[in-house]
N, C-alpha and C positions, 0 to 999 in steps of 0.2 A: 628531448622530452618537453612536452608542452607544459607550461606553468599552470598551477591551479588558478592563478589570476585570470587566465583566458577562459577557463571553464566557468568561473564565477561570474565573469562579465556576461557570458552568454546566458547563464541562468537568470541574471538580473533582468534581461530582456524577455525571458520566457515567463517570468512571474507576473501575475495579474492580481493586484490587490484592490483596484478601483475599477469596477466593471464599466462605469460610465465612460472611461477613457479607452476601453478596449476596442480596437479596430482590427478585425481579422485581416483586412487588406494590407495593413502595414505591420502585422505581427511577424517576427522573424521565422523564416522557414529554413534556416541554415541546417544543413545536414553534415557539416564538417567544420572543424576548427583548424586554421592554418597551422601546419607543423605537427598535427596529431595524426598518427597512423593507427591502424587497427591494433597493432601490437602495443602501441603506447596505451591505447584505450583499455586493453585487457589488463595491462599492468596497473593502471589507475583504478580499475574496477576491483582488482584483488586488494589493493590498498584500502579502498573505500569500504569493502565488505568487512575487512579486519577492523577498521575503525568503528563501523556500525555495530559490530559485535561487542566492542568495549562499551559503547554508549548504551546498548540495550541492557548490558549487565548493570549499569548504573541506574537505568530506568526501573528495572525489576527490583533492585535492592531498595530504592527509595519508596516505591509502591504508592506514589502520590500522582505524579503526572502520568498520562497515557498518550498514545499516538494513534491517530486514525489516518490511514492512507487509502484514499479512494482512487481506483484506476478506471478510467473510462477511455474507450477507443472505438473506432469503427471495427467491424469484423476483420480478423487477421492483423489487428493493430499491435500485437505483441504483449498482451497483458499477462498471459500464462508464463511466457519466457521471462518476463520482467520479474515476476514473483520468484521464480526458480533461481535466477542468477543473483538478484539483489539480496535476497534473504537466505542465500546458501550458507552463510556462516553464523547466523544467529541461533540462539537457543530456542528450539521449537516449543519448549514449555512456556515461553513468554510471548508467543505469537499465535494469533488466530486468523485464519484466512476464511472469508465467507464469500461464496460465489452466489450472486443473486440471479437465480433462474426465473422463469416465468412464475408468477405467484400461483399457488394452488388454492384449494377451497378454504383452508384455514386462513391463509393470508388475505384472500379476497373478502373474507368476512370482517376484516379489520381495516382501519385507515392505512394509507399507503406507507406511512412512516413507522408503523408498529413493528414490523419485522426488522427494520433498520435499527431502531433504538435497542431492541433485544440483542443485536449483534455488536453494539458499540463496545469498545475495549474498556475493561475495568482498570483501576489504578495499577501502574507498573507494567502494563502490557501494550503490545503493538497489535492493532487490528487492521487487517488489510481487506478491503472490499474489492472483489473482482466483479466489476460493475457495481452499481450502488443505487441509492435513492434517486439519482439523476435519470435513471431509465424512465421515471415517471414524467419527465419533461423532455424526453428524447424519443424513445420508441413510442410512447403513448401519444406524444404530440404528432409524430409522423403518421401514426395509425390511431386516430382518436376513437375509432370504433371499440377499442379496448376498454374505454371508460364504461361501456355498458356492462362488461364482465365484472368490473369493479363495483357494480351495484350503486354507482353514483346516481342519485335521483335526477330525472330528466330535467327538472327545473334548474339544477345546478350545473348541468353540462353545457355551459355557455363559453364564449371566447374568453371570458374573465377568469376561467379556471386556471389558466397558465400563470397569469400574474399572481393569483392567490397561492399557487404552489411555489412559485419563486419566493414569495414572502414567507411561506411556511418553512421552506428549506433554509432561508437566511436565519430565521429565528431559531430553528433547530440547531444549526451549526454554531450560532452565537451562544446558545445554551450549553452545548458540549464544551465549547472553549472556556466558558465561565466556570465550568466544573473541573477544569484541569486537563482537558483533552486537546492536544495539538492537532488541528485539522489541516491536512494537506490533500489537495485534489489535483490529480494529474490527468490531462488530456493528451494521450499519445497520438499525435497528429500525423497520421500516415497519409500519404498522397494516394489519389485514386489509381495512379499507374502502379505504385508499389503494391497496393492491395491486389491489383490484377495479377501481378507476378507471383504473389504469395498464394493466391488461389490456384494458379496453374501449377505451382510447385506441389501443392497438396494433391492435385490430380495426378501429376506425373511421377511422383515418388511413392513407392509402395508403403514405406514406413511412415508416411504422412497421410495416408488415406483416412485414418481415424479422425483426423482433424477436419476433414472436409464436410461441409454441410450445404446441401442444395438450398436450404432456406437462407443461409448467409449470402450465397451468391445472388439469390433473388432480391435480397435487401439492397444490393448494390444499385438496383434500378432507382432507389430513393436517395441516392447519394446527395444530391443538392438539397433535398428536404432535411436530411440529417445534418448537413453542414450548417444550414440556417438554424436548426434547433440547438446545435452545440453553441453557436455564436450567441444566440439569445440567452441560453443558460449561463454562459460565462459572464455575459454583460450584467445579468440580473443578480448573480450570486457571488461574484468575486468581492471579497472583503478582506481587510488586514487580518482578521481573526480566522479566516478560512479562505486562503488564497487559491487561485487556480494557477497551475504551472503547465503551460502549453508547450509540450515537448516535441521538437521535430523528430519523428520516429521512423523515417525511412531506413536509417542505419541503426540496427538494433543495439549494437555495442555502444554507440554514442548516447542513445536514449537511456540505456541502463546506467551509464556514468552520471548523466544529468539527474536522474531520479535518486540515486544513492547519495550524491552530493547534496541535493536538496534536503533529504532526510537528515544527513549528518549536520548540516547547518542548523536545522530546526532543533535537534536534540542538544547540540552544543550551546545554543542560545539559552537553554534552561539552566546552565551553569550548575549541573548536578555534581555532588561529591558522594563518596561512600558515607552512609549515615553512621553516626555514633551510636553505640549500644546504649540501651536504657541504663540509668545510673544503678539500678538494683541488680543488673545483670553482671556487672564487673566483679563484685565480691563472689558471686556464684561461680564465675569462670575461674577465679583463683582457687577456690575450694575444690572444684572438679579437676583442675589441672594437677593439684597436689595428690588427689586420689588416683588419677590415672598414672602419674609418675610412680606412685608407690606400688602399682600393680605390674610394673615392668619386670620381666624375668631377671632373676639373679644370675650373676656370672657363672657359667658352667651348667646352668639349669637346662635340662632336656625338654623339648616339646613333648606333648602327650605321646606316649610310645606308639599307640595305634595310628595317630596322625603321621608320625615320623615314618612308619612302615609304608603307609599309603603314599607319602611323598616319594619314597625311594622306588616304589612300584609304579608310580605314575598313574595311580587310580583316583586321585582327588579331582 
């Protein structure tokens, strides 16, 4: 069984906190860890999901910190499967998943961060963004004609808009961090060849036809432009308060382990404990305990006769 130390060593290389030093040419593209099999990976994922559920319970109970997980990837990068497998064991009451589709008329009438701020997680909750505000420096940068739909005045649609948006995003994420939101941004870095295989799989397998989009396949023609946009976005917005974690994503099971381990590390660093009850609650608990204990059925006391009959007949 591979040691957690090996996993954390790879994660340390995947983590980008200072964008100025980010060089995609030298960023790790490892898709395997020596000595780790897929079976090992599934075991580690089960362990990780269990630990994540414990930490989410602490997060929810404390109600102060929150966690924002932003997932970005090229099409067929594995975002949906990541959410399904990593969050499989958490309490759905404490998690909100927001999928950012193309903005509609209401969103287009506001600034581009408006809908993002509305979806940010409140205290005690985990918010997952399936795509995020980064679409505004990714898709929109590759297709700048979309700025016209956003009703950006022509005088402001200059090349400077991208640097301005990077600055806005840095400040927005710093603001969230300062309010108690832990911000983690994941780029599921799938290779062009792996994307080709996944598109073919969606075409060839009947039960995956629903995932196929001709539009996604057409966007593949802009692969190099998207890679450039991703690299620039990471370089300009990676900060200690809102790091990017660039995950080698050709092996889905390994990518999922890396993501869940990153989230676990972040939540463990908060050093959360079960909160103590308010001082005035304890005397009330003692009084209510005594009352409930006094209501216990006496020895030999029968339950309500009609209820007892229903239980015997199996009609309850």
